[in-house]
C-alpha positions as CSV (number, residue, x, y, z in Angstrom):
1,X,111.9,71.4,58.1
2,X,110.4,71.5,61.7
3,X,112.3,71.9,64.9
4,X,111.1,71.8,68.5
5,X,111.4,74.9,70.6
6,X,110.7,75.4,74.3
7,X,108.6,78.5,74.8
8,X,109.6,80.2,78.0
9,X,106.4,82.3,78.3
10,X,104.0,79.4,77.6
11,X,106.0,76.8,79.4
12,X,105.6,74.1,76.7
13,X,107.1,73.0,73.4
14,X,106.0,74.1,70.0
15,X,107.3,73.5,66.5
16,X,108.7,76.1,64.2
17,X,109.1,75.8,60.5
18,X,112.4,76.8,58.8
19,X,113.2,77.1,55.2
20,X,116.5,75.4,55.5
21,X,118.1,78.0,53.3
22,X,121.6,79.2,54.0
23,X,121.6,82.0,56.4
24,X,118.2,81.2,57.8
25,X,119.6,81.1,61.4
26,X,121.5,84.4,60.9
27,X,118.7,86.5,62.4
28,X,118.8,87.7,66.0
29,X,118.2,84.7,68.2
30,X,114.8,84.4,69.9
31,X,114.4,83.6,73.6
32,X,113.5,80.0,73.1
33,X,115.1,76.6,73.6
34,X,116.8,74.6,70.8
35,X,116.9,71.0,72.1
36,X,118.5,69.8,68.9
37,X,121.8,71.5,69.9
38,X,123.2,70.1,73.2
39,X,124.9,72.7,75.3
40,X,128.1,71.7,77.1
41,X,128.8,72.4,80.8
42,X,132.0,73.7,82.2
43,X,132.8,73.0,85.9
44,X,134.9,75.8,87.4
45,X,134.8,74.5,91.0
46,X,138.6,73.8,91.1
47,X,139.4,77.3,90.0
48,X,136.7,80.0,90.4
49,X,135.1,78.1,93.3
50,X,138.3,78.3,95.4
51,X,138.3,82.1,95.4
52,X,135.5,82.3,98.0
53,X,136.8,83.9,101.3
54,X,135.1,81.1,103.3
55,X,136.2,78.2,101.2
56,X,139.4,76.1,101.2
57,X,141.8,74.8,98.7
58,X,141.4,71.1,99.3
59,X,144.2,68.4,99.0
60,X,144.8,67.1,95.5
61,X,143.3,63.7,96.5
62,X,140.0,65.4,97.2
63,X,140.2,67.3,93.9
64,X,140.7,64.0,92.1
65,X,137.7,62.5,93.8
66,X,135.7,65.5,92.7
67,X,136.9,65.0,89.1
68,X,135.3,61.5,89.1
69,X,132.1,63.0,90.5
70,X,132.0,65.6,87.8
71,X,132.3,62.9,85.1
72,X,129.4,61.0,86.8
73,X,127.0,63.9,86.5
74,X,127.9,64.6,82.9
75,X,130.2,67.6,83.1
76,X,131.9,68.1,79.7
77,X,134.7,70.5,80.5
78,X,136.7,71.1,83.7
79,X,139.0,73.8,84.8
80,X,142.1,72.3,86.4
81,X,143.1,75.6,88.0
82,X,145.4,78.5,87.4
83,X,149.0,77.1,87.2
84,X,150.4,80.6,87.3
85,X,149.1,81.2,90.9
86,X,152.0,79.3,92.5
87,X,153.9,76.0,92.9
88,X,151.1,74.1,94.5
89,X,148.5,75.2,91.9
90,X,150.9,74.1,89.2
91,X,151.5,70.6,90.7
92,X,147.8,70.1,91.4
93,X,146.9,71.1,87.8
94,X,149.3,68.5,86.4
95,X,148.1,65.8,88.8
96,X,144.5,66.4,87.7
97,X,145.4,66.2,84.0
98,X,147.3,62.9,84.6
99,X,144.2,61.6,86.3
100,X,141.9,62.6,83.4
101,X,144.4,60.9,81.1
102,X,145.0,57.7,83.1
103,X,141.4,57.1,84.2
104,X,140.1,58.0,80.7
105,X,137.6,60.4,82.1
106,X,135.4,62.0,79.4
107,X,136.5,65.5,80.5
108,X,138.1,68.3,78.4
109,X,140.7,70.0,80.5
110,X,141.0,73.8,80.6
111,X,143.3,76.0,82.7
112,X,143.0,79.7,83.5
113,X,145.7,82.3,82.9
114,X,146.0,86.1,82.8
115,X,146.8,87.4,79.4
116,X,150.4,87.2,80.3
117,X,152.9,85.1,78.3
118,X,154.4,83.6,81.5
119,X,151.0,82.3,82.7
120,X,150.3,80.7,79.3
121,X,153.8,79.1,79.1
122,X,153.0,77.4,82.5
123,X,149.9,75.8,80.9
124,X,151.9,74.7,77.9
125,X,154.4,73.0,80.2
126,X,151.6,71.4,82.2
127,X,150.1,70.0,79.0
128,X,153.5,68.7,77.8
129,X,154.4,67.0,81.2
130,X,150.9,65.4,81.7
131,X,150.5,64.4,78.1
132,X,147.0,65.9,78.0
133,X,145.9,68.8,75.8
134,X,144.7,71.8,77.9
135,X,142.6,74.6,76.5
136,X,143.9,78.0,77.6
137,X,141.3,80.4,79.1
138,X,143.2,83.7,79.3
139,X,141.3,86.5,81.0
140,X,141.6,90.3,80.9
141,X,139.6,93.0,82.6
142,X,137.4,94.8,80.0
143,X,135.3,97.3,82.0
144,X,136.1,101.0,82.2
145,X,136.6,100.9,86.0
146,X,139.2,98.2,85.7
147,X,141.1,100.1,83.0
148,X,141.1,103.2,85.2
149,X,142.2,101.3,88.3
150,X,145.0,99.4,86.4
151,X,146.1,102.3,84.2
152,X,145.5,100.2,81.0
153,X,144.9,101.6,77.5
154,X,143.5,99.7,74.6
155,X,146.8,99.3,72.9
156,X,148.3,97.6,76.0
157,X,145.3,95.2,76.2
158,X,145.5,94.3,72.5
159,X,149.2,93.6,72.8
160,X,148.7,91.4,75.9
161,X,146.0,89.3,74.1
162,X,148.2,88.9,71.1
163,X,151.2,87.8,73.2
164,X,149.2,85.3,75.2
165,X,147.5,83.8,72.2
166,X,150.8,83.5,70.3
167,X,152.3,81.4,73.2
168,X,149.2,79.1,73.1
169,X,149.4,78.8,69.4
170,X,153.1,77.9,69.4
171,X,152.4,75.3,72.1
172,X,149.6,73.8,70.0
173,X,146.8,74.6,72.6
174,X,143.4,76.0,71.8
175,X,143.0,79.6,73.0
176,X,139.9,81.3,74.6
177,X,139.7,85.0,75.4
178,X,137.8,85.6,78.7
179,X,136.7,89.2,78.9
180,X,136.0,89.9,82.6
181,X,132.9,92.0,83.3
182,X,131.8,91.8,79.7
183,X,128.4,93.0,80.7
184,X,129.7,96.4,81.7
185,X,132.3,96.9,79.0
186,X,132.1,99.5,76.2
187,X,131.0,97.9,72.9
188,X,133.9,99.4,70.9
189,X,136.4,98.1,73.4
190,X,134.9,94.6,73.2
191,X,135.1,94.7,69.4
192,X,138.8,95.6,69.5
193,X,139.6,92.9,72.0
194,X,137.6,90.3,70.1
195,X,139.3,91.3,66.9
196,X,142.7,90.9,68.5
197,X,141.9,87.5,69.9
198,X,140.3,86.1,66.6
199,X,143.2,87.4,64.5
200,X,145.6,85.7,66.9
201,X,143.8,82.4,66.5
202,X,141.3,82.2,69.3
203,X,138.7,79.5,68.8
204,X,136.2,80.7,71.4
205,X,135.3,83.7,73.5
206,X,134.0,83.6,77.1
207,X,131.5,86.3,78.1
208,X,131.5,87.1,81.8
209,X,129.1,88.8,84.1
210,X,131.7,89.2,86.8
211,X,129.6,91.2,89.2
212,X,126.2,89.6,88.6
213,X,125.1,92.8,86.9
214,X,123.0,91.6,83.9
215,X,119.4,90.4,83.5
216,X,118.4,87.5,81.2
217,X,117.2,90.0,78.6
218,X,120.6,91.7,78.8
219,X,122.2,88.3,78.0
220,X,120.1,88.2,74.8
221,X,121.4,91.6,73.8
222,X,125.0,90.8,74.6
223,X,125.0,87.4,72.8
224,X,123.3,89.0,69.7
225,X,125.9,91.8,69.7
226,X,128.8,89.3,69.9
227,X,127.4,87.1,67.2
228,X,126.9,90.1,64.9
229,X,130.4,91.3,65.7
230,X,131.9,87.9,64.8
231,X,129.8,87.7,61.6
232,X,131.0,91.1,60.5
233,X,134.6,89.8,61.0
234,X,133.9,86.7,59.0
235,X,134.5,84.5,62.1
236,X,131.3,82.7,62.6
237,X,133.1,79.5,63.5
238,X,134.3,81.1,66.9
239,X,132.2,79.5,69.7
240,X,130.9,81.3,72.8
241,X,131.0,80.5,76.6
242,X,128.9,82.1,79.3
243,X,130.2,82.6,82.8
244,X,128.0,84.4,85.4
245,X,128.4,85.3,89.1
246,X,125.3,85.4,91.4
247,X,125.4,88.8,93.1
248,X,121.7,89.5,92.1
249,X,120.6,85.9,92.5
250,X,120.3,85.5,88.7
251,X,123.3,83.3,88.0
252,X,121.2,80.2,87.1
253,X,118.6,82.2,85.1
254,X,121.2,84.0,83.0
255,X,123.0,80.7,82.3
256,X,119.8,79.0,81.1
257,X,119.0,82.0,79.0
258,X,122.5,82.0,77.4
259,X,122.0,78.3,76.7
260,X,118.7,79.0,75.0
261,X,120.4,81.5,72.8
262,X,122.8,79.0,71.4
263,X,125.9,79.6,73.5
264,X,128.0,76.5,73.2
265,X,129.3,76.3,76.8
266,X,127.9,77.5,80.1
267,X,130.0,77.6,83.3
268,X,129.2,76.9,87.0
269,X,130.6,75.7,90.3
270,X,129.5,73.0,92.8
271,X,126.9,74.5,95.1
272,X,127.5,77.9,93.4
273,X,130.7,78.4,95.5
274,X,132.8,81.4,94.4
275,X,134.0,84.9,95.1
276,X,131.6,87.3,96.9
277,X,128.2,85.6,96.7
278,X,129.1,82.8,94.3
279,X,128.7,81.6,90.8
280,X,126.0,79.7,88.9
281,X,125.2,76.5,90.8
282,X,126.4,73.7,88.6
283,X,124.2,70.9,89.9
284,X,121.1,73.1,89.4
285,X,122.2,74.0,86.0
286,X,122.7,70.4,84.9
287,X,119.4,69.4,86.5
288,X,117.4,72.2,84.7
289,X,119.1,71.6,81.4
290,X,118.1,67.9,81.6
291,X,114.5,68.8,82.5
292,X,114.3,71.2,79.6
293,X,115.6,68.6,77.1
294,X,118.8,70.5,76.3
295,X,121.0,67.6,77.4
296,X,120.6,64.1,78.9
297,X,118.9,64.1,82.3
298,X,121.1,63.1,85.3
299,X,119.7,60.9,88.1
300,X,119.1,62.9,91.3
301,X,121.2,60.4,93.4
302,X,124.3,61.3,91.3
303,X,123.7,65.0,91.8
304,X,123.3,64.5,95.5
305,X,126.6,62.6,95.7
306,X,128.3,65.3,93.7
307,X,127.1,68.0,96.1
308,X,128.1,66.1,99.2
309,X,131.6,65.4,97.9
310,X,132.1,69.0,96.9
311,X,130.9,70.2,100.3
312,X,133.4,67.9,102.0
313,X,136.2,68.9,99.7
314,X,135.6,72.7,100.0
315,X,134.6,72.7,103.6
316,X,131.2,74.1,102.5
317,X,127.8,73.6,104.1
318,X,124.8,72.5,101.9
319,X,121.9,74.7,102.7
320,X,119.0,72.8,104.3
321,X,116.6,74.1,101.6
322,X,118.9,73.3,98.7
323,X,116.4,71.9,96.0
324,X,118.5,68.8,95.3
325,X,120.8,67.9,98.2
326,X,119.3,69.9,101.2
327,X,118.4,67.9,104.2
328,X,115.1,69.6,104.7
329,X,114.2,69.1,101.0
330,X,115.1,65.4,101.1
331,X,113.1,64.9,104.3
332,X,110.0,66.5,102.9
333,X,110.4,64.8,99.5
334,X,110.8,61.3,100.9
335,X,108.1,61.6,103.7
336,X,104.3,62.0,103.4
337,X,102.7,64.7,105.4
338,X,99.2,65.9,105.4
339,X,98.3,69.6,105.2
340,X,98.1,71.1,108.8
341,X,98.7,67.7,110.4
342,X,100.5,68.2,113.7
343,X,102.8,65.4,114.7
344,X,101.9,63.4,117.8
345,X,105.5,64.2,119.1
346,X,104.8,67.9,118.8
347,X,106.8,69.9,121.3
348,X,106.6,73.7,121.6
349,X,109.8,75.4,120.6
350,X,111.4,77.6,123.4
351,X,110.7,81.3,123.0
352,X,113.9,83.3,122.6
353,X,114.3,86.1,125.1
354,X,114.9,89.5,123.6
355,X,117.2,92.1,125.2
356,X,116.4,95.8,125.0
357,X,119.2,98.0,123.8
358,X,120.0,101.5,122.4
359,X,122.3,102.5,119.5
360,X,123.5,106.0,119.0
361,X,123.8,106.4,115.2
362,X,126.2,109.3,114.7
363,X,127.0,111.4,111.7
364,X,130.4,111.9,110.2
365,X,132.5,115.0,111.3
366,X,131.3,118.2,109.6
367,X,128.3,116.5,108.1
368,X,125.8,117.0,110.9
369,X,123.4,119.9,111.4
370,X,120.8,120.5,114.1
371,X,117.2,119.8,113.1
372,X,114.1,121.8,113.9
373,X,113.2,119.3,116.7
374,X,116.6,119.3,118.3
375,X,117.7,116.0,116.9
376,X,120.5,115.2,114.6
377,X,119.7,115.4,110.9
378,X,121.8,114.0,108.0
379,X,122.9,115.9,104.9
380,X,122.4,114.0,101.7
381,X,121.9,110.5,103.1
382,X,119.0,108.1,103.2
383,X,117.5,105.7,105.7
384,X,116.9,106.0,109.5
385,X,120.4,107.5,110.1
386,X,119.1,110.9,111.0
387,X,118.0,109.8,114.5
388,X,120.6,110.2,117.2
389,X,119.2,107.2,119.1
390,X,117.5,104.0,118.0
391,X,115.9,101.6,120.5
392,X,115.6,97.9,119.5
393,X,115.3,94.5,121.1
394,X,117.6,91.7,120.0
395,X,118.4,88.1,121.0
396,X,121.6,87.7,122.9
397,X,123.2,85.9,119.9
398,X,122.4,88.7,117.4
399,X,125.5,90.3,115.9
400,X,125.9,94.0,115.3
401,X,126.0,93.3,111.6
402,X,122.7,91.5,111.7
403,X,121.1,94.2,113.8
404,X,122.3,96.9,111.4
405,X,121.3,95.1,108.2
406,X,118.2,93.2,109.1
407,X,116.7,95.2,112.1
408,X,117.5,98.7,111.0
409,X,117.7,98.3,107.2
410,X,121.2,99.8,107.1
411,X,122.3,97.5,104.2
412,X,125.4,99.5,103.3
413,X,127.4,97.4,105.8
414,X,128.2,94.2,103.8
415,X,127.9,90.6,105.0
416,X,131.0,89.0,103.5
417,X,132.9,86.1,105.0
418,X,131.1,86.1,108.4
419,X,134.3,85.1,110.2
420,X,136.4,88.3,110.3
421,X,138.5,87.7,107.2
422,X,137.3,90.3,104.6
423,X,136.6,93.5,106.5
424,X,133.5,94.3,104.4
425,X,131.4,94.6,107.6
426,X,133.6,97.3,109.2
427,X,131.8,100.0,111.2
428,X,133.0,102.5,113.8
429,X,132.1,101.8,117.4
430,X,132.9,104.9,119.5
431,X,135.1,106.0,116.6
432,X,137.1,102.7,116.5
433,X,136.9,100.3,113.5
434,X,135.4,97.0,114.5
435,X,134.2,93.9,112.5
436,X,130.5,93.9,113.0
437,X,130.2,90.3,112.1
438,X,132.2,89.3,115.2
439,X,130.7,91.9,117.5
440,X,127.5,91.1,119.4
441,X,124.8,93.8,119.1
442,X,124.5,94.0,122.9
443,X,128.2,95.0,123.0
444,X,127.2,98.2,121.3
445,X,124.4,99.0,123.7
446,X,124.5,102.7,124.5
447,X,127.5,103.3,122.3
448,X,128.0,105.4,119.2
449,X,127.9,103.5,115.9
450,X,128.8,105.0,112.6
451,X,128.1,103.1,109.3
452,X,128.7,104.0,105.7
453,X,125.2,105.6,105.4
454,X,126.4,108.4,107.7
455,X,128.9,109.7,105.1
456,X,127.2,112.8,103.6
457,X,126.1,112.7,100.0
458,X,125.4,115.6,97.6
459,X,125.5,118.5,97.7
460,X,127.9,118.5,100.6
461,X,129.5,115.1,99.7
462,X,132.0,113.6,102.0
463,X,135.5,113.9,100.5
464,X,136.1,110.1,100.8
465,X,133.0,109.3,98.7
466,X,134.0,112.0,96.2
467,X,137.5,110.7,95.9
468,X,136.6,107.0,95.7
469,X,134.3,108.0,92.8
470,X,136.8,110.3,91.1
471,X,139.7,107.9,91.2
472,X,137.9,104.6,90.6
473,X,138.5,103.2,94.1
474,X,135.1,101.5,94.1
475,X,135.8,98.7,91.7
476,X,132.9,96.2,92.1
477,X,131.8,98.0,95.3
478,X,131.4,95.1,97.7
479,X,134.4,95.9,99.9
480,X,134.0,99.7,99.6
481,X,131.8,100.4,102.7
482,X,134.4,98.7,104.9
483,X,137.2,100.5,103.2
484,X,135.4,103.9,103.7
485,X,134.8,103.2,107.4
486,X,138.5,102.2,108.0
487,X,139.6,105.3,106.1
488,X,137.1,107.5,108.0
489,X,138.6,106.4,111.4
490,X,142.1,107.0,110.0
491,X,141.5,110.5,108.9
492,X,139.7,111.4,112.2
493,X,142.8,110.4,114.2
494,X,145.5,111.3,111.7
495,X,144.5,114.2,109.3
496,X,147.8,113.9,107.4
497,X,148.6,110.2,107.1
498,X,151.6,108.8,105.1
499,X,151.1,106.2,102.4
500,X,152.4,103.5,104.8
501,X,149.9,104.6,107.5
502,X,147.0,104.4,104.9
503,X,148.2,100.9,103.9
504,X,148.3,99.8,107.6
505,X,144.8,101.2,108.3
506,X,143.3,99.4,105.3
507,X,145.2,96.1,105.8
508,X,142.2,94.5,107.3
509,X,140.0,95.1,104.3
510,X,140.1,92.6,101.5
511,X,139.6,93.8,97.9
512,X,138.8,90.9,95.5
513,X,139.3,93.2,92.5
514,X,143.0,94.0,93.5
515,X,142.5,97.7,93.0
516,X,144.4,98.9,96.1
517,X,146.4,101.6,94.3
518,X,143.4,103.7,93.4
519,X,141.9,103.1,96.9
520,X,145.1,104.4,98.6
521,X,145.3,107.4,96.2
522,X,141.6,108.2,97.0
523,X,142.3,108.3,100.7
524,X,145.4,110.5,100.2
525,X,143.3,112.9,98.1
526,X,140.4,113.0,100.6
527,X,142.9,113.9,103.3
528,X,144.2,116.8,101.3
529,X,140.6,118.0,100.7
530,X,139.8,117.8,104.4
531,X,143.0,119.8,105.1
532,X,142.0,122.4,102.5
533,X,145.0,121.6,100.3
534,X,142.8,120.6,97.3
535,X,139.7,122.1,95.6
536,X,136.7,120.1,96.8
537,X,134.1,121.9,94.8
538,X,135.3,122.4,91.2
539,X,137.7,119.5,91.0
540,X,140.1,121.5,88.9
541,X,143.2,119.6,88.0
542,X,142.2,116.7,90.3
543,X,143.1,113.1,89.2
544,X,140.2,111.4,87.4
545,X,138.7,114.7,86.2
546,X,139.6,113.8,82.6
547,X,137.1,110.9,82.9
548,X,134.2,113.1,83.8
549,X,131.4,113.4,81.2
550,X,130.7,116.6,79.4
551,X,128.1,118.8,81.1
552,X,124.6,118.7,79.7
553,X,123.8,121.6,77.3
554,X,121.1,122.9,79.6
555,X,123.5,123.0,82.5
556,X,126.2,124.7,80.4
557,X,123.8,127.4,79.2
558,X,122.4,128.0,82.7
559,X,126.0,128.4,83.9
560,X,126.7,131.0,81.2
561,X,123.5,132.9,82.1
562,X,124.6,133.0,85.7
563,X,128.0,134.3,84.9
564,X,126.5,137.0,82.6
565,X,124.2,138.2,85.4
């Protein structure tokens, strides 16, 4: 028999013959489209989308309106939230389920839960009270950094999955195991977690790229690995979901790639709203799937209405160059304009006046040495940090964050919420922590600025960098530069801080991964190293040392030769 396949490399359709024999599709999937199998779309806007630091949790009436917009653009499955997050989330989830039921919307309801029995019990109650079945999407961290930060072992995670799945089974609800950060998890750990979920009755698995880490080709490797694992367990009926974040700008690409590999469901959020830099943009996902023939095409007017309603509900701004709903795109699409044709109403834009300024980029204490030309020179760091003074010209409206990242290429300082909520942009100004997103660059004129790049690397690594690495304080890493700067200021003014003083110093820095315990322990250990109360070189008996890899044979033999001589 013949089947149509969309060839990614050639950009056209071709036909491929298959024998039709049993097991003919059991080979590793090719990177090509299979239009005969319609992929289903999951809208996570009312759960994952609400986690953005700049977004809002809208009133339930706005959420209900958004439900109807989802149905209008062909969304198949919708997350009604995380009932275990609190009373309001529970009530909103029930109201959304009742609306799906009463309005007869063609939407399958899902709800998120930790792999904790109490969370799943809340979903069972919501399903009973609303009269609508709800699929349970229970998530658990699967990457080594999460296990280290939380102090989990494999037996604990297996028991948690079994307990959560058992509650869902007794409540008569389908169960899906969501392995957070699947793309960075150890294969053997994934096999054990998948086995526990399937044995407990899971009907599907959700593969997550929680930190936007993977490439499209990595998606192919992961999906093939999971399919092979399920086949080896005799569980080929278990379906797969793909949920990707957009940290590297590949959220849409990896979602389309997963769909081409036969994943049954792909996730997204309206306008890509979500934690850190967002998720897969759902309207772009639906539009591209329609254009590629993987599901029915949706009129552009409906997608525009969906985007505008989501923007109002979430207090979000549609970018002017958004390829579907952007104002600039719509204007250029609807108008006719000749190449290099100047409008008769042309007016010259005013020239923005630049102000000259100077920044003193200083080095951390004990990590500066005098260079051959008399200037300051960094030890083990990169970029233009070695200069003691940097002259630049900026507009009056330029923030210190923008000057550091975009004028000086010091991209270690992160641009997070842009309104002073998250602390990811923290730098030191004359030794005092400030939020660079709320500080004008001209306010720093002639003053000393210290960024995360000034912390010395190997071989004379700064104790804070060393301890964050040893104890797993980095997590996904987005908040880490701000944490390091706040901690640097603390240890400069207070070499022996108490745990409460550390908590207070870091209280303005938001960690989305919830790994504060390891962060606090890292600062405590760094303080001990700075005071000479811990071994900063060998790391003997230091926490986290048991996770260090074995030395390479060449290094070990070289060390023995040195000792012999």
